[in-house]
C-alpha positions in Angstrom: 0.0 0.0 0.0 2.8 2.4 0.8 4.3 1.8 -2.6 0.9 2.9 -4.1 0.9 6.1 -2.2 4.5 6.8 -3.3 3.5 6.2 -6.9 0.5 8.5 -6.5 2.8 11.2 -5.0 5.3 11.0 -7.8 2.5 11.3 -10.4 1.0 14.4 -8.7 4.4 16.1 -8.3 5.8 15.3 -11.7 6.2 18.1 -14.3 8.3 20.0 -16.8 11.5 21.5 -15.3 14.7 23.3 -16.3 18.2 23.0 -15.0 19.3 25.3 -12.2 22.3 24.9 -9.9 23.8 27.1 -7.1 26.2 29.6 -8.8 28.2 31.1 -5.9 29.6 29.6 -2.7 30.1 32.2 0.0 32.4 31.5 3.0 33.5 33.7 5.8 34.0 34.5 9.5 31.7 36.6 11.7 33.2 38.4 14.7 32.4 41.1 17.2 34.2 44.5 17.4 36.8 43.0 19.7 37.6 40.3 17.2 35.9 37.4 19.1 34.2 34.9 16.9 30.4 34.8 17.1 28.4 31.6 16.9 24.7 31.1 16.0 24.7 34.1 13.7 22.0 33.7 11.1 23.2 34.3 7.5 20.5 34.7 5.0 20.4 35.4 1.2 17.4 37.7 0.8 14.8 36.6 -1.7 16.1 33.0 -1.7 15.4 30.1 0.6 19.0 29.7 1.6 20.1 30.4 5.2 22.6 29.0 7.6 24.2 29.8 11.1 27.8 30.2 12.1 29.5 27.4 13.9 31.3 27.5 17.3 34.3 29.2 15.5 32.2 31.8 13.8 32.6 30.3 10.3 29.8 29.8 7.8 29.2 28.5 4.2 26.2 29.3 2.1 25.2 29.0 -1.6 23.5 31.5 -3.9 21.4 30.6 -6.9 22.2 33.9 -8.6 25.3 36.0 -9.2 23.7 39.2 -7.8 22.3 38.9 -4.3 22.2 40.5 -0.8 23.6 38.8 2.4 22.0 39.5 5.7 23.7 38.7 9.1 21.6 38.8 12.2 22.2 37.9 15.9 20.1 39.0 18.9 21.9 41.7 20.7 23.8 43.0 17.7 22.9 45.3 14.8 22.1 43.5 11.5 24.5 43.8 8.6 23.6 43.8 4.9 26.1 43.1 2.1 25.4 43.5 -1.6 27.2 41.1 -3.9 27.3 41.2 -7.7 29.7 38.6 -9.1 30.6 38.6 -12.8 30.9 34.8 -12.9 30.1 31.8 -10.8 32.6 30.6 -8.2 33.7 31.0 -4.6 34.0 34.2 -2.6 34.9 35.1 0.9 33.1 37.7 3.1 34.2 38.4 6.6 31.8 40.4 8.8 32.0 42.4 12.0 28.8 42.9 14.0 28.4 45.8 16.4 26.6 45.6 19.7 23.1 47.0 20.2 23.2 47.7 24.0 19.5 47.9 24.7 18.8 44.7 22.8 21.8 42.9 24.3 20.4 43.4 27.8 17.1 42.0 26.6 18.9 39.0 25.1 20.7 38.5 28.5 17.3 38.4 30.2 15.8 36.1 27.6 18.8 33.7 27.7 18.6 33.6 31.5 14.9 32.8 31.4 15.4 30.0 28.8 18.2 28.5 30.9 15.9 28.5 33.9 12.8 27.4 32.0 11.4 23.9 32.4 10.2 24.2 28.8 10.6 22.5 25.4 11.5 24.7 22.5 9.3 23.7 19.6 10.7 23.6 16.1 8.2 25.6 14.1 9.1 24.0 10.8 7.8 20.7 12.3 4.3 22.1 12.7 4.1 22.9 9.0 5.3 19.5 7.8 3.5 17.3 10.4 0.6 15.4 8.8 -2.3 16.4 11.1 -6.0 16.1 10.4 -7.0 19.1 12.6 -4.6 21.5 10.8 -4.0 23.3 14.1 -0.6 24.1 15.6 -1.5 22.2 18.8 -1.2 18.9 16.9 2.6 19.2 17.4 2.1 19.3 21.1 0.6 15.8 21.1 4.0 14.4 20.1 5.7 16.1 23.1 6.5 14.5 26.5 3.7 14.6 29.1 0.9 15.3 26.6 -1.8 12.7 26.1 -3.3 12.2 22.6 -6.8 10.8 22.1 -8.5 12.9 19.4 -7.1 14.0 16.1 -10.0 16.5 15.4 -9.5 18.5 18.5 -6.9 21.2 19.5 -7.6 20.3 23.1 -4.9 18.3 25.0 -4.4 16.8 28.4 -1.0 17.2 30.2 0.1 14.9 33.0 -3.3 13.9 34.2 -5.0 17.3 33.9 -7.8 18.5 31.7 -7.7 21.2 29.0 -8.9 23.9 31.4 -5.7 23.5 33.3 -3.5 24.7 30.4 -2.3 28.3 29.8 -1.8 30.0 26.4 0.3 33.1 26.0 0.8 35.0 22.7 3.3 37.9 23.0 3.0 37.7 26.8 -0.8 38.1 26.5 -2.9 35.5 28.3 -5.5 34.2 25.8 -9.1 33.3 26.8 -10.7 30.5 24.9 -14.4 29.5 24.2 -16.3 27.2 26.6 -19.3 25.5 24.9 -17.8 23.1 22.4 -18.9 19.6 23.2 -17.7 17.5 20.2 -14.4 17.8 18.4 -16.1 17.8 15.0 -17.6 21.1 16.0 -14.1 22.6 16.7 -12.7 25.0 14.2 -9.4 26.9 14.2 -7.4 27.3 17.4 -6.0 30.6 18.3 -2.3 30.0 17.3 -1.6 31.0 13.6 1.4 29.0 12.4 2.0 31.5 9.5 2.7 34.3 12.0 4.9 32.4 14.5 8.4 33.3 15.2 9.0 31.1 18.3 7.2 28.7 20.6 8.0 26.9 23.8 5.9 24.5 25.9 6.1 23.5 29.6 4.4 20.3 30.8 4.9 21.4 34.5 7.2 23.1 36.9 6.8 26.5 35.1 8.0 29.7 36.7 6.1 32.3 38.7 5.7 34.7 35.8 3.1 32.4 34.3 -0.5 32.3 35.6 -2.4 30.2 38.0 -3.2 27.0 36.3 -2.3 23.4 37.4 -0.9 21.8 34.3 0.9 23.5 31.4 2.0 26.6 29.5 2.2 27.2 25.8 4.1 30.4 25.2 4.3 31.6 21.6 5.6 34.8 20.0 4.6 36.8 16.9 7.7 39.0 16.7 9.3 41.5 14.3 10.6 39.5 11.3 14.0 40.0 9.6 12.4 40.7 6.3 9.1 41.0 4.5 7.5 37.8 3.3 4.3 36.0 2.4 3.1 32.4 2.5 0.1 30.7 1.0 -1.2 27.3 2.3 -4.0 25.7 0.2 -5.4 22.2 0.5 -8.4 20.1 0.5 -9.2 21.0 4.2 -8.7 24.7 4.0 -6.8 27.8 3.0 -4.5 30.2 4.8 -2.5 33.3 3.8 0.0 35.1 6.0 2.0 38.2 5.3 4.9 40.0 7.1 5.8 43.5 6.2 8.8 45.2 7.6 9.6 49.0 7.6 12.4 50.8 9.3 10.2 51.9 12.2 7.3 49.5 12.1 6.2 46.0 11.0 2.8 44.3 10.3 1.9 40.7 10.5 -1.4 39.6 9.1 -3.0 36.3 8.6 -6.3 34.8 7.4 -7.3 31.2 7.7 -10.3 29.2 6.5 -11.1 25.6 7.3 -13.7 23.1 6.1 -13.3 19.5 7.3 -16.3 18.0 5.5 -14.0 15.5 3.9 -12.9 14.2 7.3 -16.3 14.1 8.9 -17.7 12.1 6.0 -15.8 9.0 7.3 -17.7 8.9 10.6 -20.6 6.6 11.4 -23.1 9.5 11.4 -24.0 10.0 7.7 -25.6 13.2 6.6 -25.0 16.7 5.4 -22.1 18.4 7.2 -21.4 22.1 6.8 -18.4 23.1 9.0 -17.0 26.5 8.1 -14.4 28.2 10.2 -12.6 31.5 9.7 -9.8 33.3 11.6 -8.2 36.7 11.0 -5.3 38.0 13.1 -2.9 40.9 12.9 0.0 42.3 14.8 1.3 45.9 14.3 4.4 47.2 15.9 5.8 50.7 15.9 9.1 51.9 17.3 8.9 55.5 18.6 12.5 55.4 19.6 15.1 52.8 20.8 13.5 53.0 24.2 9.8 53.1 23.5 7.6 50.9 21.2 4.0 50.0 20.7 2.4 46.7 19.7 -1.2 46.0 18.7 -2.8 42.5 18.5 -6.1 41.9 16.9 -8.1 38.7 16.4 -11.4 37.5 15.1 -12.4 33.9 15.1 -15.7 32.6 13.7 -17.1 29.1 13.4 -20.4 27.7 12.1 -21.1 24.0 12.3 -24.3 22.6 10.8 -25.3 18.9 10.6 -28.4 17.4 9.1 -27.9 13.7 10.0 -29.6 11.0 8.0 -28.6 7.7 9.5 -26.0 5.9 11.5 -24.7 2.3 11.5 -22.2 1.2 14.1 -20.9 -2.4 14.4 -18.8 -3.2 17.5 -17.9 -5.9 20.0 -16.0 -9.1 19.9 -16.3 -11.4 16.9 -18.3 -13.9 19.0 -20.7 -11.2 20.1 -21.1 -8.6 17.4 -23.5 -5.8 18.2 -25.1 -3.4 15.7 -26.8 -0.1 16.1 -28.9 1.5 13.4 -30.4 4.9 13.8 -32.6 7.0 11.5 -32.6 10.8 12.3 -34.9 13.7 11.9 -33.9 17.3 12.7 -30.6 19.2 12.7 -27.8 20.7 14.8 -26.3 24.2 14.3 -23.6 25.7 16.4 -22.1 29.1 16.1 -19.0 30.5 17.8 -17.5 34.0 17.5 -14.6 35.3 19.4 -13.0 38.7 19.0 -10.3 40.4 21.0 -7.2 42.5 21.0 -4.4 43.8 23.1 -2.2 46.9 23.3 1.3 46.5 24.6 3.5 49.5 25.4 7.2 48.5 25.8 9.5 50.9 27.6 13.3 50.6 28.2 14.2 53.3 30.7 17.8 52.1 30.8 19.7 49.3 29.0 19.2 46.7 31.7 15.6 47.4 32.5 12.6 46.4 30.3 8.9 47.2 31.2 5.7 46.2 29.5 2.2 47.5 30.0 -0.3 45.1 28.5 -4.1 45.8 28.1 -6.3 43.1 26.6 -10.0 42.5 25.9 -11.7 39.3 24.6 -15.3 38.6 23.9 -17.0 35.3 23.0 -20.5 34.7 21.9 -21.4 31.0 21.6 -24.7 29.4 20.4 -25.8 25.8 20.4 -29.1 24.8 18.6 -29.9 21.1 18.5 -33.2 19.5 17.7 -32.7 15.9 16.8 -34.9 12.8 17.1 -33.4 9.4 16.4 -35.2 6.0 16.0 -32.9 3.2 16.7 -32.7 -0.6 16.3 -30.1 -2.1 18.6 -29.1 -5.7 17.9 -27.4 -7.2 20.9 -27.0 -10.7 19.3 -24.8 -13.1 21.3 -23.7 -16.5 20.0 -26.5 -16.7 17.4 -29.2 -15.4 19.7 -30.9 -12.3 18.5 -31.9 -9.8 21.1 -33.2 -6.5 19.7 -33.9 -3.2 21.4 -36.1 -0.8 19.6 -36.3 2.8 20.8 -36.1 6.5 20.2 -34.4 9.5 21.7 -34.5 13.2 21.5 -31.6 15.7 21.9 -32.6 19.3 22.3 -30.5 22.4 23.1 -30.9 26.1 22.7 -27.9 27.4 24.7 -26.5 30.9 24.6 -23.3 32.0 26.4 -21.6 35.4 26.2 -18.3 36.0 28.0 -16.2 39.1 28.4 -12.7 39.4 29.8 -10.6 42.5 30.3 -7.2 42.6 31.9 -4.5 45.2 32.5 -1.0 44.1 33.4 2.4 45.6 34.2 5.6 43.4 33.8 9.2 44.3 34.3 12.6 42.6 34.0 15.9 44.0 35.2 19.5 42.6 35.4 21.9 43.3 38.3 25.2 41.5 37.7 24.3 37.9 38.4 20.6 38.5 39.0 17.7 38.9 36.7 14.8 40.3 38.7 11.2 40.1 37.4 7.9 41.3 38.8 4.4 41.9 37.6 0.9 43.2 38.6 -2.3 42.2 36.9 -6.0 43.0 37.2 -8.6 41.0 35.4 -12.4 41.1 35.3 -14.6 38.5 33.7 -18.4 38.5 33.2 -20.6 35.7 31.9 -24.2 35.6 30.7 -25.4 32.0 30.2 -28.8 30.9 29.1 -29.1 27.1 29.2 -32.0 25.2 27.8 -31.3 21.5 27.0 -32.6 18.0 27.6 -32.1 14.5 26.3 -34.9 11.9 26.4 -34.6 8.2 25.7 -37.4 5.6 25.4 -36.2 2.0 25.2 -39.8 0.6 24.9 -40.2 1.6 21.3 -42.2 4.8 21.7 -41.9 8.0 23.6 -43.7 7.9 26.9 -44.4 10.3 29.8 -41.5 11.0 32.2 -43.3 9.1 35.0 -43.0 5.6 33.5 -40.1 3.3 34.4 -39.1 2.7 30.7 -38.3 6.3 30.1 -35.5 8.2 31.6 -34.3 11.8 31.3 -30.5 11.8 30.8 -30.2 15.6 31.1 -32.6 18.4 31.8 -31.3 21.9 32.2 -33.1 25.2 32.2 -31.3 28.1 33.9 -30.1 31.6 33.4 -26.8 32.6 35.0 -25.0 35.9 35.3 -21.7 36.1 37.0 -18.9 38.7 37.4 -15.5 37.8 38.8 -12.5 40.0 39.5 -9.0 38.7 39.9 -5.9 40.5 41.4 -2.5 38.9 41.0 1.2 39.8 41.5 4.5 37.9 41.1 8.1 38.5 41.9 11.0 36.2 40.9 14.8 36.3 40.9 17.0 34.3 38.6 20.4 34.1 40.2 23.7 32.7 39.0 25.1 30.9 42.0 28.3 29.9 40.1 29.5 29.5 36.6 27.6 26.2 36.4 24.7 26.6 38.7 21.6 28.9 38.4 18.8 29.3 40.9 15.3 30.8 40.3 13.0 31.7 43.2 9.6 33.2 42.7 6.2 33.6 44.3 2.7 34.5 43.0 0.0 36.1 45.1 -3.6 36.3 44.0 -7.0 37.2 45.2 -10.5 36.8 43.6 -13.8 38.0 44.8 -15.6 34.7 44.0 -13.8 32.4 46.5 -12.5 35.4 48.5 -9.2 33.6 49.0 -5.7 35.0 49.1 -3.5 32.5 47.4 0.2 32.3 47.8 2.2 30.1 45.4 6.0 29.8 45.9 8.1 28.2 43.1 11.7 27.1 42.7 13.9 26.0 39.9 17.6 24.9 40.2 19.7 24.2 37.1 23.2 22.8 37.0 25.3 22.5 33.9 28.7 20.7 34.2 31.8 22.2 32.7 31.6 19.9 29.6 28.4 21.8 28.6 26.7 18.6 27.4 24.3 18.1 30.3 21.7 20.2 32.3 20.3 18.9 35.5 17.1 20.6 36.7 15.0 20.4 39.8 11.7 22.1 40.3 9.3 22.5 43.3 6.3 24.6 43.7 2.7 25.2 44.7 0.2 25.7 41.9 -3.3 27.0 42.7 -6.1 27.5 40.2 -8.8 29.9 41.2 -12.4 28.9 40.4 -13.9 30.2 37.2 -17.3 30.0 35.6 -16.8 26.6 34.0 -15.6 24.8 37.1 -18.4 26.2 39.4 -21.3 25.2 36.9 -22.9 21.9 37.9 -24.6 19.4 35.5 -27.9 21.0 36.1 -26.6 24.5 35.3 -26.7 25.7 38.9 -23.6 27.4 40.3 -21.5 26.5 43.4 -20.5 30.0 44.5 -18.7 28.6 47.6 -16.1 26.6 45.5 -12.5 27.1 46.6 -9.3 27.1 44.5 -7.8 23.8 43.3 -4.3 23.2 44.7 -1.4 21.1 43.7 2.1 20.6 45.2 4.6 19.7 42.4 8.2 18.5 42.3 10.3 17.2 39.4 13.9 16.3 38.5 15.1 16.3 34.9 18.2 15.7 32.8 19.0 17.0 29.3 22.0 15.3 27.7 23.5 16.1 24.3 25.8 13.5 22.6 27.1 12.5 19.2 25.8 9.2 17.8 24.4 7.8 14.5 26.3 10.4 12.6 24.5 13.4 14.2 24.1 15.3 17.5 21.3 13.8 19.6 19.6 15.2 22.6 18.1 13.0 25.3 15.7 14.5 27.8 14.1 12.9 30.8 12.0 14.0 33.8 10.5 12.4 36.8 7.6 14.2 38.5 5.2 13.9 41.4 2.1 16.0 42.1 0.0 15.9 45.2 -3.4 17.5 44.9 -5.1 18.3 48.3 -8.0 20.0 46.6 -9.4 19.1 43.2 -12.8 19.6 41.5 -13.7 16.2 40.0 -15.0 16.1 36.5 -16.3 13.7 33.7 -15.3 13.8 30.1 -18.0 13.8 27.4 -16.1 13.6 24.2 -14.1 16.9 24.6 -16.5 18.5 26.9 -15.4 18.9 30.6 -18.3 18.4 32.9 -17.5 19.3 36.5 -19.0 17.8 39.6 -19.0 21.4 40.9 -20.3 20.6 44.4 -17.8 17.8 45.1 -14.2 18.0 46.2 -11.4 15.5 45.9 -7.8 14.9 46.8 -5.4 13.0 44.5 -2.0 12.4 43.1 -0.2 12.1 39.8 3.3 10.7 39.2 5.2 9.7 36.1 8.2 9.9 33.9 8.8 11.4 30.5 11.6 10.4 28.1 12.5 12.0 24.8 15.4 11.6 22.3 15.8 13.4 19.0 18.1 14.9 16.4 18.7 15.5 12.7 19.2 12.0 11.4 18.8 13.6 8.0 20.2 17.1 7.5 17.7 19.9 8.3 15.0 17.4 9.2 14.4 16.9 13.0 13.1 13.6 14.2 12.3 12.5 17.8 10.8 9.7 19.8 9.2 10.0 23.3 7.7 7.7 25.9 5.6 8.9 28.9 4.5 6.8 31.8 1.9 8.1 34.3 -0.6 7.3 37.0 -3.2 9.7 38.2 -5.9 9.0 40.8 -8.4 10.9 43.0 -10.5 10.3 46.0 -13.8 12.2 46.1 -14.4 13.2 49.7 -17.3 11.4 51.5 -18.2 9.1 48.6 -16.8 6.0 50.4 -15.3 4.7 47.1 -11.6 5.5 47.9 -9.1 6.3 45.2 -10.3 6.0 41.6 -8.6 6.8 38.3 -8.9 10.3 37.1 -10.4 10.8 33.6 -7.0 11.6 32.1 -5.3 8.6 33.6 -3.5 7.4 30.5 -0.8 5.1 31.8 1.4 4.9 28.6 1.9 7.3 25.8 4.3 6.9 22.9 4.9 9.1 20.0 7.3 9.4 17.1 7.8 12.0 14.5 10.3 10.8 11.9 11.4 12.6 8.8 13.6 11.4 6.0 14.5 11.9 2.3 14.0 9.3 -0.3 17.4 7.7 -1.0 17.4 8.0 -4.8 15.4 11.2 -4.9 16.4 13.4 -1.8 14.2 16.3 -3.0 11.3 14.1 -1.9 10.7 14.0 1.9 8.7 11.6 4.1 7.0 12.8 7.3 5.7 10.0 9.6 3.7 10.6 12.8 2.9 7.7 15.2 0.8 8.1 18.3 -0.2 5.6 20.9 -2.1 6.3 24.1 -3.3 3.5 26.4 -6.9 3.2 27.4 -8.7 5.9 29.4 -11.1 5.4 32.3 -14.8 6.2 31.7 -18.0 6.0 33.5 -21.7 6.0 32.5 -23.3 9.4 32.5 -26.6 7.6 33.5 -25.3 7.0 37.0 -25.4 9.7 39.7 -21.8 9.5 40.9 -18.2 9.4 39.6 -17.1 6.0 38.3 -14.0 4.6 36.5 -15.5 1.1 35.9 -15.4 1.4 32.1 -12.6 2.2 29.6 -12.1 3.8 26.3 -9.8 1.6 24.2 -6.2 2.6 23.4 -5.7 5.4 20.9 -3.5 4.2 18.0 -2.8 6.3 14.9 -0.4 6.5 12.0 -0.3 9.6 9.7 2.1 9.9 6.8 3.0 12.7 4.5 5.1 13.0 1.4 6.4 16.4 0.2 8.6 18.0 -2.4 9.9 21.5 -2.5 10.4 22.2 -6.2 13.0 24.8 -5.2 14.8 22.6 -2.7 18.6 22.6 -2.9 18.5 18.9 -3.5 16.4 19.4 -6.7 18.7 19.1 -9.6 16.0 20.5 -11.9 14.0 23.5 -11.1 11.3 25.4 -13.0 12.6 28.8 -13.9 9.2 30.6 -13.5 9.0 29.2 -9.9 12.5 30.5 -9.0 11.5 33.9 -10.3 8.5 34.4 -8.0 8.8 32.0 -5.1 11.4 31.2 -2.5 9.7 27.8 -1.7 7.1 25.9 -3.6 6.2 22.7 -1.7 3.5 20.1 -2.5 2.3 17.6 0.1 0.3 14.4 -0.2 -0.9 13.2 3.2 -2.6 10.0 4.3 -4.4 10.4 7.6 -5.0 7.3 9.7 -2.9 5.2 7.3 -3.9 1.9 9.0 -7.6 2.8 9.1 -7.9 2.1 12.8 -11.3 2.7 14.5 -10.4 4.9 17.5 -13.1 5.5 20.0 -13.6 9.0 21.4 -16.7 8.5 23.6 -19.9 6.4 23.9 -23.6 6.7 23.3 -25.2 5.1 26.3 -28.5 3.1 25.9 -30.7 1.1 28.2 -33.0 -1.8 27.4 -36.2 -2.7 29.1 -34.3 -4.7 31.7 -32.4 -1.6 32.6 -29.1 -3.0 31.2 -26.8 -0.3 29.9 -24.9 -0.5 26.6 -22.0 1.6 25.5 -22.1 2.2 21.8 -18.7 3.6 20.6 -18.5 6.9 18.8 -15.6 6.5 16.4 -13.2 9.1 15.1 -12.1 9.6 11.5 -11.1 6.8 9.1 -8.4 6.8 6.4 -8.4 9.9 4.3 -6.2 11.4 1.6 -5.2 15.1 1.7 -3.3 17.3 -0.8 -2.0 20.7 -0.1 0.5 23.3 -1.4 2.6 25.6 0.8 4.0 28.5 -1.3 6.4 31.1 0.1 6.7 34.2 -2.1 10.0 35.9 -2.7 11.1 38.0 0.2 11.7 41.7 -0.3 14.9 43.2 0.9 14.8 44.6 4.4 
């Protein structure tokens, strides 16, 4: 089968080409004004796809496709240098360059490097996100290949980290904390996540043990940057699942980043058991504008609008499941439709002030507004065959799902942040005020009749799975502050101490969260040992205080977790490349948790209950460039997470995200005889997850969702790749990269279960009918990068 896909890929990418080879080789040395060699200097040929970095001796080699070109040398903390070259003939030339220090920027680089050294985070290779074959098309798909993250749904941008749920994760864009919608209940209704890959300049992810500068959540932080680019550029991404266009424009005093995305995953949803007319349309528009008034004062504006409309007119469903000796079959005929609409708009204004070279201040003001609607009016008539060993037992019934829900949420925040260096110290502090208000109108119910016809609610054959009719309005104000000091104890040892303090007028608690990180790097510079310890407290919010019936528990207290971890990063040479091995052991004790159930991707809290629990595990990761410029990595995560709901007399039970084993691999290679063709292979395995029937009145882990197993593969060719011996002349004229992808999602066509439809027969026996995720699908897309203008 793989051979057939390779053949298809070759046919799709074949075409007329003309000869084109690099014409000029440029070599040289980059130093500072004192003559010291500079490593990690980025050397770029403007308007071409070529770039490289200087080695530990400050040396570099780069190739130009033309005889007339411009070289650009950049390094954070130094002023960029541009060199125009116009050679009369092809050959080799030498260009030595001296970079001058930019004092204000250099201090910021010192602060940034210190924070990275003392950050329990993984730096994400942005190029991986573009090449990763992922059905959702969202940037968060790359997170599911990282240590500590549990995968179980390829349609969703939501993710679970070390036993927590999605609400326990933080997202920052340009130091701005992002608020996300609430109502989404199924992954097929999800659209585009906030992060726009076309605008990204950097991203890092922490699965725990993060520093005090980040907010009050229990699990993780995703910190991404849309920063000033080196030069103007534009990229177009067009495929069967959607379209995106991103542009970066640079001027001497300002820059503009703008991106628009459109997604329609009808082709993916067509492989699910529910057959019908799917109309999923999702759009996202983002922009960042920056202006530099002077070397000490600059302004940045962030704007975002995200809209999603999901409409489904189901016709029928057929699901076959169970063991070969006891096959069960569910057939449903539908009447009615579902329509969901989500709109989120927001923006932020950031004023950056550098009163002196070693002092950086930011004043950030943000506002986000979400309006979410769910309209469901579905009736289903079902025939459920529970045949066992040749005996036919049929259940005939009907059910109704109805919802007319409206949720509006507003969030405004104002925050002041500062970083300052004092010899061996980097001192940071921040103050933040945030107000949130919610207006929620809930009107929903689910009715099931297993006797063959709908009856009154008083009869024993009929049960009401869910009946909610409430109107809630809530305002919450949060006040937070943090201080932290990153201190160099010696040439090999760094210590970071920080504390967060917060107060909210909902729980009326003053929360104090101390945090510590210790890093030791031996003299050989190949290892880093890290130890973290801290207290993490998550104040109650609207979602966690809302009970199943829509009522609010206004007496809920903050969730609290005591965390400790020990990790090792080790770089070594093997298999012809530099490899990096990372490992971390962690333990979390939760003395106050709000238990919850998972309904597909919907988190449903038992808002009036309280639990204690623990989570412990180990993450291992190894990766490197087994093939030049293509990063591959493999990770294994082991974990156990349990909780004991107070006064329920059941003792410790598994938490909903207790996925004991996770394995992932992202491997990239070039075809041996045709290195211009690349292969991108993603493998995900997550062991089974505990689940309980929503028809019971208490928390249970007596049932399980089977293990999640998925293989996605992609094949690509950049027609302007340096390995391409033949290149189309007209492509070189207008584009710096022209890449075609053929992707096969769910290569092995595995039926992964995301949740269950629960039914009862006349004898009150419960049946769990699996809701499957997507089957095998073929996708084609083009990623085109236009010629960069000089800047």
